[in-house]
NUTI-650566 format. One record per atom (N, C-alpha, C): x, y, z. Coordinates in pm, whole numbers, plus 50000, padded with zeros to 5 digits. Layout:
XYZ/...
This chain:
500064470350820/501014481750815/500384493450889/501114499750975/500694510951055/500984523950985/499984531950961/500154544850897/500724555350992/501684563350944/502194573851028/501164585251032/501164592551142/500174603551153/500634616451087/500664616150953/501064628350879/499824636050834/499974648250804/498864656550755/498434651450621/497114650550598/496654646050467/496794657450365/496814652950232/496884662950127/495514668950110/495464682350096/494284689650076/494314696549936/493794689349836/493914694649696/493144708349679/493434714849567/492764726849535/493474739549565/494694738649623/495444750649656/496274755749536/496714768149547/497694773749449/499064772649518/500104770849434/501464770849485/501954785049492/502144790049615/502504804249631/503984804749635/504524812849543/506004814349530/506384829049531/507584831749559/508144845349540/508914844849409/508354850549303/508904849049163/509984859249143/511154854349106/512274863449078/512214867148930/511754879248899/511754883648757/512564896048738/513564897748821/514484909048797/515204908248663/515124918848586/515744920248454/515094910848351/514004904648384/513314896348289/512244903748210/511864899148100/510974906848006/509524902748024/508694912348063/507304910448083/506494918447982/505554912247914/504714919247821/503314920847884/502824933447886/501484936547934/500664941847816/499494935247795/498644939647684/497454947547752/497364960347720/496404968647784/497034980447856/496284991247872/496785002947942/495855009248040/494825002148083/493835007148173/494115004648315/493095004448400/493235003448545/493884990248586/493444978948524/494004966048556/495494965648516/495794970348399/497174970748350/498094978848445/497494989648498/498264998248589/498744990148707/497814982348765/498174974448881/499254964348849/499094957548734/500074948048689/501464954548672/501444966348612/502684973548585/503454977148716/502684981648815/503304984748943/503944972349001/503194961348996/503704948649055/505054943748995/505094944448863/506314939048800/507454949148803/507174961548804/508204971848818/508884971248956/508044968949054/508604967749190/509454955149202/509254945349118/510064933249113/511274935049022/511504947148968/512664950748890/512634943648755/511494941748696/511394935548562/511534946348454/511774941648328/511724950248210/510394948348146/509664958748115/508254957348077/507944964047940/507264956547856/506724962247730/505174963447748/504674974847734/503204977447740/502684979047598/501724970747559/501124971547421/499744976747437/499494988347381/498164994447386/497935002947268/496845001647200/496585009847076/496615024947111/497155033147020/497245047147042/495955054247047/494865047547000/493505053047010/492805050347139/493475042947227/492925040047360/493735048647463/493065054247559/493655062747656/494345054547765/495675057447787/496405051347895/495915056448029/495885048048133/495605053148265/496765062448310/496475071848398/497475080848443/498665073648510/498345063248587/499405055148651/500315049148548/499775043048442/500665037048339/501475047948272/500825058748234/501555069848167/502685075248253/502425077048377/503465083048464/504635073148483/504345060348500/505445050748521/506255048848395/505635049248277/506385048848153/507285060848142/506835072148188/507685084148182/508805083748285/508475078248406/509515078248511/510535067248503/510235056848417/511175045248412/511525042148266/512195051348200/512495049448060/513465037848032/514275034148130/515245023548100/514635009548113/513515008348181/512984994948202/511494993548145/511025003648081/509655002448022/509705006847879/508825001147796/508595005447660/507115004947631/506665015247556/505255015147507/505225012447361/504365002447324/504144999347189/502695003347152/502555015447089/501225021047067/500465015246952/500055002646959/499284996346854/498614984346910/497804977746828/497164965246864/498244953946884/497844944046966/498734932546984/498974925146855/500224920446840/500574912246723/501274899546776/501104888546704/501614875746759/503124876446782/503874883346699/505314883546714/505784892046832/504814898546901/505184905547022/505674895747129/505304883147120/505754873047225/507074866847179/507594870547065/508964865347024/509954877047000/509554889147038/510434900847020/511114904447151/512414905047158/513104909147280/512744923547323/513034926247449/512784938947504/513554949847429/512814961147397/513464972347332/513524971547186/513084960447115/513204959246974/511884961746902/510964967446967/509654970946902/509714985046840/510704987946763/510785000546693/509835001146578/508885009846572/507845010046474/508085020446360/507885015846239/507985024946119/506815022546035/505975032546008/504845031045920/505255030245775/504465021945696/504765021245555/504415034845491/505045037045378/504775049345307/503345049645254/502845037945225/501445036945179/500695029245286/499995037045373/499295029845481/497885026445440/497525014145463/496195009245433/495295010745558/494005010645539/493115011545653/493325000945759/493984989945728/494264979445823/495434982645915/496054994445898/497094999245988/498274989545998/498904986445886/500014977145883/501294984345918/502074978046003/503374983646048/504474973946009/505714979146013/506914970046004/507724972046128/508314961246175/509294961646283/510644960846217/511454970546254/512814971246192/513594959046239/514084951346148/514844939246180/514004927546212/512664928946204/511764918146233/510754916546126/510014905246125/508944903546021/507914914446031/507364917945914/506304927645917/505014920745961/504274927046050/503124920346108/501904929246109/500754923146124/499494930546132/498844926946265/498094935946321/497384933046451/496514920946430/496524912446538/495714900046533/494224904546540/493424897446452/492004901346446/491304896546577/490374904546626/489684901246748/488594890746728/488454886046608/487384875946585/487994861546594/489214860246637/489824847246646/489134838646750/488804826346716/488164817646815/489224810646898/488834806047017/489794801047112/490454787147068/489774780046980/490294766846946/490744765846798/490874777146735/491234776746591/492724777946572/493244772046471/494614773446433/494774784846338/495544794846371/495594807246295/496744806246193/496454807046070/497444806545964/497834820545924/498984821745854/499414835245813/498464840445709/497874832345627/496954837645528/495704844045589/495264838745702/494124844145769/494434857045847/495664858145901/495944869245992/496814880045935/497364878345817/498264888745764/497974890745621/497714903445579/497464906845438/498764907345359/498664907545233/499854909145145/500394923345168/501704924645162/502314937545186/502504945245051/502564958445063/502674966744945/503984963844877/503934963244743/505144960744672/506124972244678/505654983844719/506504996044730/507424994644850/507074986044943/507934985045061/509214977445032/510354982645079/511574975845056/511974967645178/511124967245276/511454959545397/511224944845371/512114936445417/511904921745405/510634917845474/509694910345410/508454907545469/508224893045491/507614890045596/507154876845628/505704877045679/504984866045665/503634866445711/503704866045865/502734873945926/502904877346068/502414866746167/501254862046148/500614854046258/501344840946272/501574836946394/502264824446418/501284813046420/501454803246339/500534792046339/500774783046461/499754779346524/499864771046645/500254756946607/500354754146475/500794740546433/502284740046406/502934751746408/504374751146384/505094744946494/506304739846470/507124734746579/507694746246657/507974744046779/508454754846866/509774760346820/510674751346769/511994755946724/511864765146607/510844763446522/510674772546405/510164785646445/509514786546562/508924799346604/509914808046676/510714802846763/511564811246842/512824803246882/513934809646872/515224802646910/515584804547052/515044814647117/515374816847258/514224824547323/514214824747457/513114831647526/513214846347516/512354852647440/512364867247428/511464873447533/510454866047582/509464870947678/509334860947789/509414865447915/509324856248027/507984855948094/507134865348066/505814865448131/504864873448040/503634869348031/502614876147959/501404879448047/501004891748049/499854896648131/498844903648039/497674897448019/496654903347936/495654910548031/495534923148004/494614931748089/493714939547999/493004932447907/492104938747811/490734932947823/489694940247784/488364935847790/487944930347652/488604920147602/488434914647475/488624899147484/487574891947503/487714877747535/488344869547423/487904871747294/488544863747187/490024866247173/490414879347180/491844881947167/492574876947290/492024877847406/492724872947529/492914857947518/491874851047469/491944836847454/493074832747355/493114839947248/494204837847151/495594839547213/495714850747292/496984853947358/497364842047454/496344836747520/496554825647614/497104813547543/496444809447430/496854797447360/498204799747294/498474811647244/499794814047186/500834813747293/500644819247412/501544818647519/501884804547566/500804796247569/501014782447606/501904775447508/501624778647374/502434771847269/503934776047280/504124788847321/505514793247335/506114790547475/505284783747556/505704779947694/506064792547777/505284802547765/505484815047843/504394815447947/504724817048075/503674818448183/502754829848152/501484827948163/500454838348120/499424839848222/498914852048238/497814855648324/496814863748244/495594858548231/494494865648162/493574871748265/493504884748279/492774890948386/491344886248391/490844883448509/489414879548531/488994866748458/489964858848409/489594845948355/490454835148422/490104830748545/491014821348617/491384808748541/490544802548456/490984790748389/492094793248290/492344805748244/493384809048156/494514816448228/494804812048344/495904817848424/496834807148472/498114808248444/499084799448498/499364803048642/499054815348681/499324819848816/498324831348841/498104834948972/497234845549007/498044856349081/497544868349080/498124878749156/497544878749294/498354879449398/497854879549534/497594893749580/496764894649684/496644907549750/497854908949845/498634919049822/499964919149885/500184931349976/500724928850088/501164939650180/502674939450176/503284951650155/504724951950145/505244962550246/506234958950323/506924968350409/508424965650387/509004973750303/510354971950259/510544957450206/511444949050265/511644935650207/510554925650248/509744929050344/508654920550381/507524921050284/507064909450230/505884908650152/505014898250203/503764901250229/502774891550280/501734890750169/501534878350113/500644876250003/499454868350048/498204871950006/497014865050037/496354861349901/496094848449887/495464843249761/494164836049794/493194838649711/491924830549718/491794822349589/492964819449526/493014811349400/492084817249296/491924830549294/491084837249192/489644837649223/489224832649340/487834831949372/487214843849434/487994851449510/487454863049582/488474873949608/488874881449500/489874891849520/489574902049628/488294905749639/487924915949738/488104910549881/487734897349896/487964891150029/489474890050061/490244887149955/491694886849979/492174900750028/491684911449974/492064924650022/491734926550171/490534922150211/490114923150349/491004915550438/491314903150401/492194894850487/493564901250492/494074905550377/495414912050376/495484924050469/494384932250468/494324944050552/494374939850699/493644929250733/493574924650873/494944919950917/495624912450832/496994907550867/497934918950884/497864928750793/498794940450800/498554948350926/497264949750972/496984957251090/497544950551212/497794937651207/498264930551329/499734926251324/500494931151227/501884929051222/502644937051329/503744932751376/504514940651474/504944954151421/505084964151502/505564977251461/507004975651404/507304982951294/508624983751237/509154970351194/508284960951150/508764948051113/509574948850986/509184957750893/509944959750767/511414964250795/511514974050883/512884979350916/513734967550989/513004960051069/513724949051141/514384938951040/513524935550934/513974926150835/515184931950761/515084945150727/516204951350655/517504949950735/517404953550863/518624953950947/519154939350974/518234929950988/518664915951005/519414911050876/518894915350760/519564911750637/521004917050630/521164929450671/522514935250673/523394927150774/522844924350892/523604916750994/524014903050943/523134896450873/523434882850815/524584883950711/524534894650631/525594895950524/526924898650591/526954906750700/528204909450770/528734896450832/527824888650891/528224876150959/528824866450855/528144865250738/528654856250633/530044860350585/530254873550581/531574878350536/532614876050643/532174877250769/533094875250885/533444860450902/532424852050881/532614837350905/532144829650785/532884830150671/532484823550554/532644808350559/532134801750460/532404787550452/531284778850497/531034767550430/529924758450463/530064752150599/531324750650643/531524743150769/530974750450887/530854763750879/530214771350989/528814775050963/528244770250851/526854773450817/525864769950931/525894757750982/524924754751093/525054764051213/526294767751248/526504776351364/525914790351329/526174795351204/525614808051162/524074808351172/523444798151117/522004797351116/521454796851257/522034788751345/521524787351480/521704800551559/522824807151537/523164819751609/522214830551567/521974831951434/521054841951383/519604839351429/519224826251434/517854823151485/517654827651625/518664825551707/518604829851851/518434844951862/519124852251782/518954867151776/517554870951743/516994864751638/515654867851595/514644864151701/514884853751776/513964849351877/514064857552005/515234861952039/515474868552170/515254883752163/515444889652048/515274904052035/513824907251986/513254917852041/511944922651995/512054928651858/510964928751786/511004934251645/511484949351650/510914956951741/511324970851750/512814972351780/513374962951858/514794963951887/515654959751765/515214949951696/515944946451572/515974957751471/514904966051468/514824976851378/515824988351409/516334988651533/517294999151568/518714995051546/518964983251494/520344978651466/521014988151368/522184992151400/523025000351310/524464995851320/525355003151248/526734998151239/527364994951376/527235004351469/527915002251596/527354990951679/526034990751680/525394979251754/525624965951689/525624966151552/525904953551480/527324947751515/528294956651526/529664952051554/529684945651698/528984951351785/528914945951924/528244931951919/527104931251849/526374918351839/527294908051775/527984911551667/528834901751591/530024897451681/530474905351776/531584901351859/531274889651944/529984886051962/529674874652041/529594861751963/529754862151827/529564850051747/530694839751774/531924844651791/533044835351801/532794825651921/532314831152034/532014822852148/530544818452154/529844819952041/528454815552027/527544822252138/527824834852163/527084842652265/526174852952191/524924853552234/523974862952182/523734873652291/524274885852259/524084896852355/522634901552343/522034905052456/520664909952457/520724924852416/519514930152377/519394944252342/519934953052455/519554950152575/520004958352687/521514958052705/522114946252683/523584945252697/524274953952590/523714953352468/524304961052362/524214975852389/523064980452436/522874994452467/523854998552578/524084990352676/525004993352784/526404995052733/526824985852639/528184986752585/528344999752500/527265003452427/527315015752349/527505028352443/526685028152547/526725039352646/528105040152707/528715028252740/530055028352803/531065033352703/531005029652573/531895034152475/531785049552452/530525054852450/530365068852438/530945077052552/530785071352675/531275078052793/532805078652787/533435067852748/534915067452735/535415077052622/534665077352515/535055086852409/534955101452452/533915104252533/533765118352577/534945122652660/535395113452739/536515117152833/537775118852755/538055110852653/539265112452573/539295123952484/538105129552455/537985141252362/538225154252434/538345153952569/538735166252643/540255168152629/540645179752586/542035182852560/542475193952663/543535190852742/543915200352851/545435203352837/545825211452732/547265215052709/547695225852805/549045226552834/549595237052916/550195247252822/549865260252842/550335271352757/551295280252835/552495282152782/553465290352854/553415304752806/553335314552897/553225328452859/554595333252813/554605343152729/555885348752674/556615357352774/555965362652874/556645371952971/557385365453078/557095353153110/557805346953226/557635332253232/557975327553354/557955313153371/556635307653416/555655317453431/554355313353480/553685304753376/552965294753415/552155286353320/550685287553355/549905287353251/548445287553274/547845275453209/546945268853285/546355256753229/544955260653169/544755256353048/543515259452978/542905246352934/541635243852971/540895232352933/539995235552814/540235228152700/539485230452579/538535218452572/537235221252592/536235210252586/535575210252458/535375198052409/534655196552279/533325203652282/533025210752178/531755218152161/530735208352106/529665206452179/528575197552133/527865204352019/527445196851920/526705202651815/525355207851861/524765217251788/523515223651829/522425212951839/521695213651948/520595203351966/519575204751856/519045193651812/518045193651703/516805200951755/516255208751664/515025216151695/513815207151671/513025204651776/511845196451758/510825202951669/510045195151590/509005200151506/507825190851508/506635196651526/505415188651527/504475193651417/504045184051334/503125187451223/501945177851231/500725183351237/499505175951226/499155175051075/499165162651025/499015160150882/497705152950857/496865157750765/495695150650717/496025140650616/495665127650641/495955116650552/494905114850442/493815122750449/492785121050350/491945108350377/491125104650281/490145093550305/490785079550296/492015078450243/492585065050241/493365061850114/493035068550005/493745066049875/495045073849875/496165066649846/497485073749849/497575084849742/496745083349636/496785093849531/495995106349574/495265105249682/494535116649733/495265123149852/496445118849879/497285125049977/497975137549913/498035148149988/498675160249934/500185158049915/500795165149823/502185164249801/502995167649923/502525178149999/503175182150121/503095171150224/501955164850239/501835153850335/502805142150305/502885138550179/503785128250134/505255131350163/505605144150139/506975148850165/507265148050315/506325152250399/506555152050543/506645137850596/505925128550539/506035114850582/507445108850557/508025113250443/509355108750410/510445114650503/510155127350548/511175135050627/511055132350773/509935127250826/509665126850971/510625116051030/511035119451150/511785109651236/510825099751303/509635105651336/508575097351404/507235100651343/506455090251308/505115092351258/504195084851357/503235092951415/502265086851505/500925087351433/500325075951404/499215074651312/497935069151377/496805073451324/495545067551362/495475053051309/494695044851377/494665030651350/494045027551215/493005035151171/492335031151050/492955036650922/494105043750929/494795048450808/495415036450736/495115034950608/495605022950534/497165021950535/497655009450535/499045007050540/499785012550414/499045014050304/499705019350183/500155033550207/499475041150291/499855054350322/500955053750428/500785045750535/501805045150637/503105040550586/503075031850479/504315026650422/505185037550357/504655049650334/505415060850279/506375066550379/506135063350509/507025068750608/508365061850606/509435069750618/510785064450619/511355062750761/510815069950857/511335068850995/510465058551076/510565061151207/509795052051304/508315054751287/507495044451301/506045045951293/505425039951415/504525046551476/503715040751589/502265042551557/501545032051568/500095031751530/499235030351653/498135037651658/497265037751770/496805023351804/496675020251933/496235007051968/494705005251942/494284992551942/492894989851909/492034993852026/490874999451998/489955003252105/489194991052161/489094990652289/488364979452357/487254985452436/486044979952428/484874985552497/485034984452646/484454994252717/484364993952862/483074986652897/483204977052988/482034969053031/481134976753121/479824973953111/478824979553207/478924972753339/478224978153437/478214972653571/477704958453567/476664955853490/476114942653479/477084932853416/477834937353312/478814928953247/479994925953336/480324935953420/481474933453510/481114923153612/479934923553666/479474913953765/479274900053706/479044899253579/478754886853516/480004879453464/481084886453450/482324880353397/483324876853507/484004865953484/485064861953583/486414865653529/486494871053411/487734874153352/488124888553393/488764889353508/489144902753560/490194909853472/491024901353400/492034907553317/491424916553211/490264911953155/489584919653045/489134932953093/488844933953227/488394946953282/489534956953289/490694951753321/491814960753338/492414965153203/492104958253096/492684961452968/491754969252876/490604973752928/489684981852846/490404994752802/490234997652672/490885009352616/489825018152549/489675030652594/488725039352538/489375049352441/488555057452374/489125067152284/490025077152355/489665080852478/490475089652555/491775083352591/491755070252626/493045063652659/493925063252538/493395060952419/494145060452297/494705074252269/493945085052287/494365098152265/495565101952357/495455097752479/496545100752578/497835093652534/497705081152486/498865073852440/499545080852320/498715084652225/499275091452103/499925104552145/499355112152233/499915125052281/501265121852344/501325111252426/502555108652495/503665103952403/503335096752298/504315093352200/504885105352128/504025114252093/504455126852027/505385134952119/504955136152242/505805143952340/507165137752354/507255124552363/508485117552375/509435120852261/508825120352141/509665123452020/510115138252019/509255147052057/509585161852057/510685164752160/510605157852271/511635160252375/512985154952333/512975145752241/514265139852180/514715148152061/514005159352031/514405167851926/514045162651786/513035153651776/512665148051652/511605156151570/511565154151444/510465159151369/509355148651373/508255152951433/507145143651462/505955147051370/505435136851298/504195138551217/503105131151285/502085138551323/500825132851382/499895130651267/499855118151217/499125115351092/497615112051132/496715120051084/495325119551116/494455116551000/493495107451021/492585103850906/491805116650865/491625117250731/490825128750678/491515141550698/490865151350759/491365164450784/491475166150936/492575171350990/492795172751129/491685181051199/491055190851128/490195200251195/488685197051170/488355185551101/486995181151082/486735168451161/486295170151282/486065159351379/487335150351392/488475156951391/489765149851403/490445152851534/489845160951624/490445164851755/491715172051738/491935177951615/493195185051590/493415196451683/492365204551705/492555216351788/492855212351932/492195200951976/492505196452118/494015193052129/494565186552028/495925182952035/496845194952033/496505205151952/497325217351951/497345223652086/496155224552154/496095230452284/496935222652384/496845209052371/497605200452460/499125203252448/499605203452325/501045205452307/501515219052345/500595229252328/500975242852371/501195242652520/500415235152595/500615234952736/501905228752774/502475220752686/503775214152715/504855220952638/504675233352588/505675241152532/506005238452384/505135232652308/505355229552166/504245235052086/504585242151974/503615247151877/503525236651761/502375236351698/502205226251591/501835233051456/502315227451348/501885231951217/500735222151175/499955226851080/498775218151033/498815217850885/498725205250828/498645203450685/497245197150662/496415203550585/495055199150563/495025186450484/493955178650500/493685166650423/492295166350367/492015157850270/490675157150218/489835149250315/488785155350360/487885148650459/486935139050388/486725127350450/485705118150398/484365124250400/484085134050484/482775140750488/482445147150348/483495150750274/483325156550140/483605146350028/484565137550048/485015128949941/484125115749934/483675110950050/482845098550043/481565100449964/480785111249982/479635113149897/480025113549751/481135120149717/481565121349574/481835107349522/482535098649605/482845085249566/481615077349533/480545079749610/479295072549593/478375079249489/478865088749417/478125095949313/476955104049369/477245110549483/476175118949547/476685133649547/475975142249474/476365156949485/475825162649619/476775167849698/476275173749827/475365185749808/475585193249702/474685204349663/474205202049519/472925204649498/472365203549367/471095212149359/471035220249256/469835228749242/468575221349242/467705224849335/466445218449344/466365207249445/467555202349488/467615191349585/468355194849710/469425202949702/470155206149824/470885219349802/470695228749895/471495241249894/472165243750032/472215232750105/472875234050240/473415220250280/474625220450337/475275208050380/475595209250531/475175199150607/475515198750753/476425186450776/477595188550835/478515177450869/478425176151018/478165164051064/478035161951206/478605148251238/478695145551370/479235132751412/478185125651498/478195112451492/477225105251573/477675104251718/478945106751747/479445105151882/480115117651931/479755122352042/480405133252111/481145127552226/481745136652308/482565132152421/481775123252513/482395111352547/481715101952629/481095090952549/481155091252418/480615080652332/479085080852311/478455092152354/476985092752336/476625099752206/475365098452172/474885104152045/474695119352063/475125126551958/474995141351961/473515144951970/473185155352047/471805159152072/471445171451985/472275175351893/471955187551814/471965184051665/471455172151627/471265169851486/470305179451421/470465182351291/469655192551228/468205188151214/467285197951223/465865195051187/465705193451040/464585187451000/464365184850855/464245197150776/464855197250658/464765207050556/464925199950423/463985201550333/464085193750208/465295197450125/465865209250153/466995213950075/468325211850151/468325202450246/469485201150335/470035186950315/471335185250306/472025172250306/472835170850434/472665159650501/473385157450627/474405146550611/475615149550647/476685139150639/477085135550782/476935122850816/477175118450953/478405109950960/479385113551038/480615105851054/480545097251176/481215085551175/481275076551292/479915072051340/479045068551246/477655065251287/477305050551280/478175041551240/477835027851225/477255021651348/477845024051462/477385018351590/476135024551648/475635035351590/474485041451637/473415044351528/473445036051426/472515037251310/471045037551360/470675028351446/469265027651495/468895040251567/469755045351658/469435057251734/469345069451643/470175070051542/470155081251449/468825081151374/468465069551319/467255068051236/466025072451321/465915066851444/464765069551527/464705084551564/465805090151607/465795103851654/465425113551534/466015111351415/465725120751309/464295119651261/463715107251264/462295106051224/461345111051333/461605107751459/460625110351567/460775125051617/461995129651632/462175142651699/462455153951606/462925151051485/463405161451397/462665162851262/461665154451247/460755156051130/461235150651001/462305142450998/462805137350873/461875125950821/461555125850688/460665115250638/461355101750637/460535091450652/461125078150655/461735073650529/461255078950413/461645073750286/462795082250220/463395091750297/464445099550241/465675091050215/466445092450114/467615084350087/468655085550198/469235074450237/470285074050333/471345064050286/472445069050234/473495060750168/474645058850264/475065046250277/476185042850366/477395040850277/478425048750296/479665047550217/480765042650311/481175029950285/482155023350368/483465023050299/484555026350382/485915025850329/486065033650200/485605046150198/485625054250077/487035055450020/487155053649884/488395054749813/489455044649851/489025033549910/489895022449937/489515010549850/490365000249847/490084988749759/488824982149794/488464982349926/487254975049974/486074984749994/486024995049915/484925005049929/483574998749891/482535002649968/481134998749936/480255010649953/479195011949869/478135022049890/476845013749900/476175015250008/474905007650036/473765016750041/472775014249962/471615022649952/470525018450058/470005028450124/468965026350226/468075038250227/467005038050310/466285050050348/466515052150498/466055063550542/466225066650687/465595055750776/464465050150729/463725040550807/464485026650808/465195023850696/465915010850684/467375011650712/467865023150756/469285025550774/469885015050866/469315013050983/469875003451080/469824989351026/468704985850956/468594972250903/469654969550800/469944978550710/470974976450607/472354975850669/472634984150772/473884983750840/474154969850900/473094964450964/473234951351030/473334940050929/472394940550831/472414929050730/473664928550642/474164940750604/475374940850522/476634941650600/476524941350737/477684941550827/478604953050793/478044964850785/478834977250761/479824978750876/481024983450845/482004985450947/482644999150936/483265004451042/483985017051032/485195014950942/485725025750881/485085039250875/484025039750770/482875044350811/481725045950720/481095060150738/480485064950631/479895078150631/478375076650592/477515082050662/476085082550623/475825095650549/475155095050435/474745106750358/473235106650348/472565116250418/471105115950431/470585128250362/469645127050271/469015138450204/468605134650064/467725143250002/467245140449869/468315140549764/469415147049788/470565147449691/471075133549663/470795124149756/471225110149735/470495103049623/469435108849572/468705102149463/468935109149326/469745119449323/469925126949200/470655118649095/471815112649129/472545104949035/472495089649056/472325085149174/472345070749200/471185063949143/470085070849119/468925064449059/468765068448911/469745076648858/469585080748724/469915069248627/
């Protein structure tokens, strides 16, 4: 028998699905950082969420704010987890304390059995009986009482008559209780995820990039969440511009087509025609689809014709020209004094041209919560956002209008490299920082000339090694003034993130912020001379760590053993703080594969808290 050449099965994968939990009930146990992430995930999927967290434990600000902002779809149960929480429908956790409260903090659920918090000493393989998990209730209570803890030996039909909970997420640092929750969930046939315990997870949370309806999920099957974040970031950086908008508009077009040509008999034609549109139109072109252009595109379906983007634009321009002609009104007006007539042409008054607006906005170090309120508001209002490449997609996703991101920098080859390579195309595509800056300026100018509100989104603060002043001077030469919105600079926030006080009595009373690269890509020649009370913050230094180390020791008198901390991707999910000394700075950068954006913090202040 001849085997067909099919791909072999590769065991060990997770089944990645898009789980529809809209209006379904999710129970989250815990209220800290991990719970906050889980809460955001399920709320964005339109679930109804019950958060169970003791009132003596502090809720994270994210959890607290979302509970406040979404009162219709969230509930907080401020007590320890109880077994019947997994059989209680959403919104029925109304708590009433007994008139005689014992130290064990017994509560009653109105209309439900009275329960007590599950003890955290439960072992993972024990069968929990009501006698072990629930004390006798006070005789003074008039509430109907039942023993609380659900025995794992009971039949499923005796425990619950219908699905009250559709998903359980444990986000607590309590292994025995989490294990009990896992076994109870399995008994009740509820999908469960126990944070940081992969064997007790029916599913894992992926590292997800979202752009409107587009969701890209990266999973390492629970083995490397940080690596998943890095891979997700790489994928997001290489997605086409405006892909999320394109998907939204294609969805609207598909709905219109299905309404125009319903029925299963034309299903294959619909699918083939839509596929041709997606293949023939560029992503940026699909993103521009609107009512008028969609009607033109749909007009070709009957004859199975796919109009190109250029053809659609030509038809729109022709229609606008015809409309402009018909809107001119030329009535004849007869004077009262005689037979003379006077012809008056009344031309439609065009609306006032939009006033262009340019704002340089600091995006901060990368955390969306460190973005200023004004910056976030401008991102939502802007017609065009022109962004630096290293700004995280979580911030760029706040933009509602068109987004253009700086191209990737490509190194310029030396004379020796040019003579050694046969790939002449690589020489012509070299992109320097100046090339990128010219491109960004041109995009901004184009938007301003079209009367748009343009946000030039800059990493950190525009005026701290952000070339903000250069851009303002450039746009002034072209007749446009710019506003500036400050941002938190990584020069100040990265040391804080790494637990380094820039100033500290006895260690540092002076801070110098400098850059490793000046115009032309060379090392700055005015680094500060050594002072024991000085802290130096170096931006953009990863590629010149060796030169910085040698120059500061040899020419400027800095000691070899002075702390030099490398802070990579400050305030982002993949942040790292790497300890070195000035003499080992280059070695640590190379061995740990440090990447931009990174900040060097050099000075004795680096040892105040990091070694405490």
